[in-house]
C-alpha positions in Angstrom: 0.1 0.0 -0.1 1.0 3.6 -0.7 2.5 5.7 2.2 0.1 8.4 3.4 1.6 11.8 3.7 -0.3 12.5 7.0 1.7 12.2 10.0 0.1 9.4 12.1 0.4 11.4 15.4 -2.2 13.7 14.1 -4.7 11.2 14.1 -4.9 10.9 17.9 -7.0 14.3 18.1 -9.4 13.3 15.5 -13.0 12.5 16.5 -16.3 12.2 14.6 -19.8 12.9 15.7 -22.7 10.3 15.0 -23.7 12.7 12.0 -20.2 12.6 10.5 -20.2 8.9 11.0 -23.3 8.8 8.9 -22.1 11.5 6.3 -18.8 9.2 5.7 -20.3 5.9 5.9 -19.6 4.9 2.4 -16.0 5.6 3.1 -15.8 3.8 6.4 -17.1 0.6 5.1 -14.3 0.4 2.3 -11.4 -1.7 3.6 -9.0 0.7 1.7 -10.2 3.7 3.8 -11.9 2.7 7.1 -12.1 4.7 10.0 -8.4 5.4 10.1 -8.4 6.5 6.4 -11.2 8.9 7.1 -9.2 10.4 10.2 -6.5 11.2 7.7 -8.9 12.9 5.3 -10.2 15.0 8.3 -6.7 15.6 9.7 -5.5 16.8 6.2 -5.3 20.4 4.8 -5.5 21.4 1.1 -4.7 24.6 -0.7 -6.7 25.0 -3.9 -5.3 27.6 -6.1 -8.3 29.1 -8.1 -12.1 28.6 -7.6 -12.8 28.4 -11.4 -13.4 25.6 -13.7 -11.1 23.2 -12.1 -11.3 24.6 -8.7 -15.1 24.0 -8.6 -15.2 20.2 -8.8 -11.9 20.0 -6.7 -13.2 22.0 -3.8 -16.9 20.6 -3.8 -15.6 16.8 -3.8 -13.0 17.4 -1.4 -15.3 19.1 1.1 -17.7 16.3 0.5 -15.0 13.7 1.1 -14.5 15.4 4.7 -11.1 17.2 4.2 -10.5 18.9 7.5 -9.2 22.2 6.2 -9.5 23.6 2.6 -7.6 26.8 1.7 -9.0 28.7 -1.5 -7.2 31.4 -3.3 -8.7 33.7 -5.8 -9.0 37.4 -6.3 -11.6 37.2 -9.1 -15.4 38.0 -9.2 -18.1 36.0 -10.8 -19.0 36.7 -14.4 -21.8 35.2 -16.5 -19.4 33.6 -18.9 -18.1 31.5 -15.9 -21.5 29.8 -15.1 -21.1 27.4 -18.1 -18.3 25.5 -16.2 -17.6 26.9 -12.8 -20.0 25.1 -10.8 -19.3 26.5 -7.5 -21.1 29.6 -8.4 -24.7 30.3 -9.5 -26.6 33.1 -11.4 -27.4 34.9 -8.4 -23.6 35.1 -7.6 -22.8 37.2 -10.7 -20.7 40.2 -9.4 -19.9 38.6 -6.1 -16.5 37.7 -5.1 -15.9 34.0 -6.1 -14.4 33.2 -2.7 -17.8 34.2 -1.1 -19.8 32.1 -3.5 -17.5 29.4 -3.0 -17.4 29.3 0.8 -21.5 29.4 0.8 -21.4 26.4 -1.7 -19.0 24.3 0.4 -20.9 25.0 3.5 -24.1 23.6 2.0 -22.2 20.6 1.0 -20.2 20.0 4.4 -20.3 22.4 7.1 -17.6 20.4 9.0 -15.0 21.7 6.6 -12.8 24.5 7.8 -12.6 27.0 4.8 -9.7 29.6 4.5 -10.3 32.3 2.1 -7.4 34.3 0.5 -8.7 37.1 -1.5 -5.7 37.7 -3.6 -3.9 36.2 -6.7 -1.1 33.6 -6.0 2.2 35.4 -6.5 5.9 35.1 -5.4 5.1 37.8 -2.7 2.5 35.8 -0.8 3.0 32.1 -2.1 5.1 31.0 0.9 2.9 32.3 3.6 -0.2 30.9 2.0 1.0 27.6 1.1 3.1 26.7 4.1 0.2 25.5 6.3 -1.2 22.9 3.9 -0.4 19.3 3.2 -1.1 19.3 -0.5 -1.4 22.1 -3.1 -3.6 21.8 -5.9 -3.3 23.9 -9.1 -6.6 24.9 -10.6 -5.4 27.9 -12.5 -4.9 28.8 -16.4 -2.0 31.0 -16.5 1.8 30.3 -16.7 3.1 32.6 -14.0 0.9 31.0 -11.4 1.7 27.3 -12.5 5.4 28.1 -12.3 5.1 29.9 -8.9 2.8 27.0 -7.3 5.4 24.3 -8.7 8.4 26.2 -7.2 7.0 26.8 -3.7 5.7 23.2 -3.7 9.3 22.0 -4.3 10.8 24.5 -1.8 8.2 23.3 0.8 8.3 19.7 -0.2 4.6 19.5 -0.9 2.7 17.5 -3.6 1.4 19.8 -6.3 -1.6 18.2 -8.0 -1.6 19.7 -11.6 -4.4 19.9 -14.2 -5.0 21.9 -17.1 -7.9 22.1 -19.8 -8.4 23.7 -23.3 -11.2 23.1 -25.7 -11.8 19.3 -25.5 -8.4 18.3 -24.1 -7.3 17.9 -20.4 -4.3 16.5 -18.5 -3.5 15.7 -14.8 -0.5 14.5 -13.0 1.1 15.0 -9.6 4.6 16.9 -9.2 6.4 15.7 -6.1 10.2 15.6 -6.5 10.5 14.9 -2.7 8.6 11.7 -3.3 10.8 10.6 -6.3 8.8 12.3 -9.2 9.5 15.3 -11.5 8.2 19.0 -11.1 6.5 20.9 -13.4 9.9 22.5 -14.8 11.1 19.1 -15.7 8.2 18.9 -18.1 8.3 22.6 -19.2 11.6 24.3 -18.4 10.5 27.5 -20.1 7.1 29.0 -20.7 5.9 29.5 -24.3 6.0 32.9 -25.6 3.2 35.2 -24.4 0.1 34.7 -26.7 1.4 31.5 -28.2 -1.0 29.3 -26.1 -4.5 30.8 -26.0 -6.4 30.8 -22.8 -9.9 29.3 -22.3 -11.4 32.7 -22.7 -9.6 32.9 -26.1 -10.0 29.5 -27.5 -12.9 28.2 -25.5 -13.6 24.9 -23.4 -16.1 22.4 -23.2 -18.2 23.2 -20.1 -18.0 19.7 -18.6 -14.3 18.9 -19.4 -13.1 20.6 -16.3 -15.5 18.5 -14.2 -13.4 15.4 -15.5 -10.1 16.9 -15.0 -11.0 18.5 -11.5 -12.3 15.4 -10.1 -9.1 13.4 -11.4 -7.1 15.9 -9.4 -9.5 15.5 -6.2 -8.9 11.9 -6.5 -5.2 12.2 -6.5 -5.2 14.4 -3.6 -7.4 11.9 -1.4 -5.1 9.0 -2.5 -2.2 10.9 -1.3 -3.9 11.6 2.0 -5.1 8.2 2.7 -2.1 6.3 1.5 -3.9 4.0 -1.3 -3.4 3.2 -4.9 -0.9 4.2 -7.4 -0.4 8.0 -7.6 0.1 10.0 -10.8 3.6 10.8 -9.8 5.8 10.4 -12.9 2.9 9.7 -15.1 0.8 12.5 -17.2 -2.7 11.3 -17.9 -4.2 13.2 -21.0 -7.8 13.0 -21.9 -9.6 13.5 -25.2 -13.3 14.2 -24.7 -14.0 14.1 -28.4 -12.5 10.6 -28.5 -13.2 9.9 -25.0 -9.9 8.5 -24.6 -7.2 8.5 -21.9 -3.5 8.2 -22.9 -0.6 8.1 -20.4 2.8 9.5 -20.7 5.8 8.8 -18.6 7.5 11.5 -16.8 11.0 11.8 -15.6 13.2 14.2 -13.6 15.5 16.5 -15.4 18.8 15.8 -13.8 19.5 19.7 -14.8 16.2 21.0 -13.6 16.6 24.5 -12.3 14.6 23.8 -9.2 14.3 20.3 -8.3 17.8 19.0 -9.3 20.6 18.1 -6.9 22.3 21.4 -7.8 19.4 24.0 -8.5 20.0 27.2 -9.8 16.7 28.7 -8.6 16.5 28.5 -4.8 13.9 31.0 -4.1 10.7 32.6 -5.6 11.2 34.8 -8.6 9.2 37.4 -10.4 7.0 34.9 -12.5 5.4 37.7 -14.5 8.9 38.8 -15.7 9.8 35.0 -16.4 7.0 34.3 -18.4 7.5 37.5 -20.5 4.2 39.4 -19.4 5.9 42.7 -19.3 7.4 42.4 -22.7 4.0 41.2 -24.1 2.4 44.2 -22.4 4.9 46.5 -24.0 4.4 44.9 -27.3 0.7 45.1 -26.9 1.1 49.0 -25.9 3.2 49.6 -28.9 0.5 47.6 -31.1 -2.2 49.9 -29.7 -0.3 52.9 -31.1 -2.6 52.8 -34.2 -5.4 55.3 -35.4 -8.2 54.3 -33.3 -11.9 55.4 -33.0 -14.3 54.4 -30.2 -17.5 52.7 -30.7 -19.6 55.8 -30.2 -17.4 57.4 -32.9 -18.3 54.6 -35.2 -22.0 55.1 -34.3 -21.6 58.7 -35.3 -20.0 57.8 -38.7 -23.0 55.5 -39.2 -25.4 58.3 -38.1 -23.9 61.0 -40.4 -24.0 58.6 -43.3 -20.3 58.7 -44.0 -18.9 56.5 -46.7 -16.6 53.7 -45.2 -15.9 50.1 -44.9 -16.3 48.4 -41.8 -14.4 44.9 -41.6 -14.7 42.5 -39.1 -11.6 40.2 -38.6 -13.2 37.8 -36.1 -13.7 34.1 -37.0 -17.0 33.0 -38.7 -18.2 31.3 -35.7 -17.9 34.5 -33.7 -19.4 36.6 -36.3 -22.5 34.2 -36.0 -22.8 35.0 -32.4 -23.0 38.7 -32.7 -22.2 41.4 -35.3 -22.1 45.1 -35.9 -24.8 45.7 -38.8 -23.0 46.3 -42.2 -19.7 44.8 -41.2 -18.0 42.8 -43.8 -16.4 39.4 -42.4 -12.7 38.9 -43.4 -10.9 36.6 -40.8 -7.6 37.9 -39.7 -6.0 34.8 -40.9 -7.4 35.3 -44.4 -6.7 39.0 -44.7 -3.3 38.6 -46.5 -4.9 36.5 -49.3 -8.2 38.7 -49.5 -6.7 42.2 -49.5 -7.7 42.3 -53.2 -11.3 42.7 -51.9 -10.6 46.0 -50.3 -9.9 49.3 -52.1 -7.1 51.5 -50.7 -9.0 54.6 -51.7 -11.7 53.8 -49.1 -11.8 54.7 -45.5 -11.6 51.3 -43.7 -12.6 50.9 -40.2 -11.4 47.4 -38.5 -13.1 45.5 -35.7 -12.8 42.3 -33.8 -14.0 41.2 -30.2 -11.7 43.5 -28.3 -9.4 45.7 -30.3 -6.4 43.4 -30.5 -6.8 41.3 -33.7 -8.2 44.4 -35.4 -4.9 46.2 -34.4 -2.8 43.6 -36.1 -5.0 43.8 -39.1 -4.5 47.4 -39.4 -0.7 46.9 -39.2 -0.9 44.3 -42.2 -3.0 46.7 -44.2 -0.6 49.6 -43.5 2.3 47.5 -44.6 0.3 46.7 -47.8 0.0 50.6 -48.6 -3.5 51.3 -47.1 -3.5 54.7 -45.5 -7.2 55.5 -44.5 -7.5 53.0 -41.5 -9.1 53.0 -38.1 -9.3 50.4 -35.5 -12.3 50.2 -33.1 -11.1 50.5 -29.7 -12.6 47.8 -27.6 -14.1 45.9 -30.5 -17.6 44.8 -30.5 -17.6 44.3 -26.6 -17.2 48.0 -26.5 -20.0 48.4 -29.0 -22.1 46.4 -26.9 -21.3 48.3 -23.6 -21.7 51.8 -25.3 -23.8 51.6 -28.1 -26.2 48.6 -28.6 -26.8 46.6 -25.3 -28.8 44.1 -27.1 -25.6 42.7 -28.9 -24.5 39.7 -26.9 -21.2 39.6 -25.2 -19.1 36.3 -25.2 
């Protein structure tokens, strides 16, 4: 049997009420768990970074299982776009702090769980203070700075880091634990991808039920580590393809030259993860990219109202155009623009628009390089049009 990460001396103080015995009875009658295993679960503390798509099933199932102490880290608020997958939160919670709605949902599931709330984002400045009291760290985030930060603090504190990620129809899960003989996140990904190379769920989408699968797997791995049963995912990466409904397993090995978990690490303390992942440079590039001729959504409406002659080009994808559009916009997706420039007349005044203004700024640069001069970019894109001109246009 696997070794539990919980110190047996902590079990002496654990007691159960009759209600708790009834609540956990399906665990207690399993020979792999029994009363002792449930005591380990109650004695354990888990830090869940993020209360979104992954954090929702993680927190709910760990609370239902009877984890004694559950720490939640999140500085965000609930948005309508979250409700498709973030099942900790409901329609009535839109606009609330995610931590508050998460706490209320957990209390409904199991009022016996101690819930610690950290209304912040997990960074090098607070990671050690937040993570130190917990037995297991679970990464339920979707950005690279936090992933590297949660990995490094887990290595430094010698705590298992249960990792999960999702995108569109694909998800993956593993346990990083160099102190237990496995690799860390940096062994698999020594360097982050260039900013913008890997789209987020907000940019690329995600099947709403997918984080339920991956989050539950993360919760299972945490419980196995605590109870001391089964074969952990340490050293194995589990990939899930929802379209084919197939799991694939990949072996992971420690990198003997890993800058964090090797015998001679070059990184021995938390660093600036925003800088490491190139976020400042990307923001500077975006700022430079934004130095293009712009008009606001209200100014665009004014051009329509005054009957001005211009061509409005929407550079989003066709499936986005089907969701919502500005009347009169001509669809030319950004990826097709180089081959379709002949459809545009350089003598015309051309206004470019996308979802938020970033892709249309790139389209404007492409047209400028091709010799077009009468160009404008709609600041904030169709989202700004919905906010300031026509609220009936849905936001996505």
